[in-house]
Structures are given as C-alpha cells and as structure tokens.
C-alpha positions in Angstrom: 47.6 -62.3 -4.4 50.0 -65.3 -3.9 49.1 -68.9 -4.7 49.1 -70.0 -1.1 46.4 -67.2 -0.4 44.4 -68.2 -3.4 44.5 -71.9 -2.2 43.3 -71.0 1.5 40.6 -69.0 -0.3 39.5 -71.9 -2.6 39.6 -74.3 0.3 37.5 -71.8 2.5 35.1 -71.3 -0.3 34.6 -75.1 -0.8 33.8 -75.5 3.0 31.4 -72.8 3.0 29.4 -74.1 -0.3 29.4 -77.9 0.9 28.5 -76.4 4.5 25.6 -74.3 3.1 24.3 -77.1 0.7 24.3 -79.3 3.8 22.3 -76.9 5.8 19.8 -76.3 2.9 19.6 -80.1 2.9 19.1 -80.4 6.7 16.4 -77.5 6.0 14.4 -79.7 3.5 14.2 -82.6 5.8 13.8 -80.4 9.1 11.3 -82.0 11.8 9.5 -78.5 12.5 8.8 -75.5 10.2 11.1 -73.4 12.5 13.9 -75.5 12.1 13.5 -75.9 8.2 13.3 -72.1 8.1 16.4 -71.8 10.4 18.5 -74.5 8.4 17.4 -72.8 5.0 18.2 -69.1 6.2 21.4 -70.0 7.4 22.1 -72.1 4.1 21.3 -69.1 2.1 23.7 -66.9 4.1 26.6 -69.4 4.2 26.1 -69.9 0.2 26.0 -66.0 -0.3 29.5 -65.9 1.5 30.8 -68.8 -0.4 30.0 -66.6 -3.8 32.0 -63.8 -2.6 35.1 -65.9 -1.1 35.4 -68.0 -4.4 35.5 -65.1 -6.7 38.2 -63.1 -4.6 41.1 -64.5 -6.4 42.2 -62.7 -9.5 42.7 -65.8 -11.6 41.1 -66.5 -14.8 37.6 -67.6 -14.1 37.9 -70.9 -16.0 41.1 -72.0 -14.4 39.9 -70.8 -10.9 36.4 -72.8 -11.2 38.5 -75.8 -12.4 40.7 -75.8 -9.5 37.8 -75.1 -7.1 36.0 -77.9 -8.4 38.6 -80.3 -7.3 38.8 -79.0 -3.8 35.1 -79.0 -3.7 34.8 -82.6 -4.6 37.4 -83.7 -1.7 35.6 -81.4 0.9 32.1 -82.7 -0.1 33.4 -86.2 0.4 34.7 -85.5 4.0 31.4 -83.5 4.9 29.4 -86.3 3.5 31.1 -88.7 5.6 31.1 -86.6 8.8 27.6 -84.9 8.6 25.7 -87.7 7.0 27.7 -91.0 7.6 28.1 -91.9 3.9 31.4 -93.4 3.0 32.8 -93.1 -0.4 32.3 -96.2 -2.8 34.6 -97.4 -5.4 33.1 -95.3 -8.4 33.4 -92.2 -6.1 37.0 -93.0 -5.5 37.9 -93.5 -9.3 35.6 -90.4 -10.5 37.3 -88.4 -7.9 40.8 -89.5 -8.8 40.0 -88.1 -12.4 38.5 -84.9 -10.8 41.7 -84.1 -8.7 43.9 -85.1 -11.5 42.3 -82.6 -13.7 42.5 -79.9 -10.9 46.3 -80.6 -10.5 46.8 -80.3 -14.2 45.1 -77.0 -14.3 47.2 -75.8 -11.3 50.7 -76.9 -12.4 50.7 -77.2 -15.9 52.9 -74.3 -17.3 51.8 -73.7 -21.1 
C-alpha cells in the first residue's frame, strides 16, 4: 500500500471518527428520544467503520496512530467550526501547531 493511499485512508478515518463523535454528541443533546436513539445508533455505526478504516494501513501501529492524531486534530477543528460554529482560539492554534509538527516529524523523518 503506497503512502498516498495510506494518507487517504487516514483522512477518511479522521472524518469518520469526528463525524461519529459529532453524531453521538448530537444524540446526547437531542430533543426527542427517537432523535437521540437515531443519532447514537448512527454514531456507533460510523465509529465502527472508523475503527476498521484506521487499521487498514500496514504501518507500525505507533507511527500510524501518531500521524493519525495530527490529521484527526485538523479535521476536528474543521467539523467543530462547520457543525457547531466554534472557531479555534490562540491556544488551539498553538497546541495544534505542535500536534501537526509531531505528525510531520513521524511521517518524514528517516532514521
């Protein structure tokens, strides 16, 4: 599996995880019981698919999840803005820069 395919899988996994978490969050705060159950059920299904997707690449598990965390952070901020209207503040940007830097080190450092 080439690195571009692995990157695409990790991006897809991050979208699935953030989306699944957002669905569960919506279920926890739903207006009616049927809405809560529907959102929670959809969230559980999406999170299961995420678990399969994130583990498809054959990379070392530690490297895989290290790089994934950086992608997850970026996607989480985008979803937080689009779905919940929350803009990142300076501490989020500063911490995020460290997270993304770590993902880049794990991706491109050749020992």
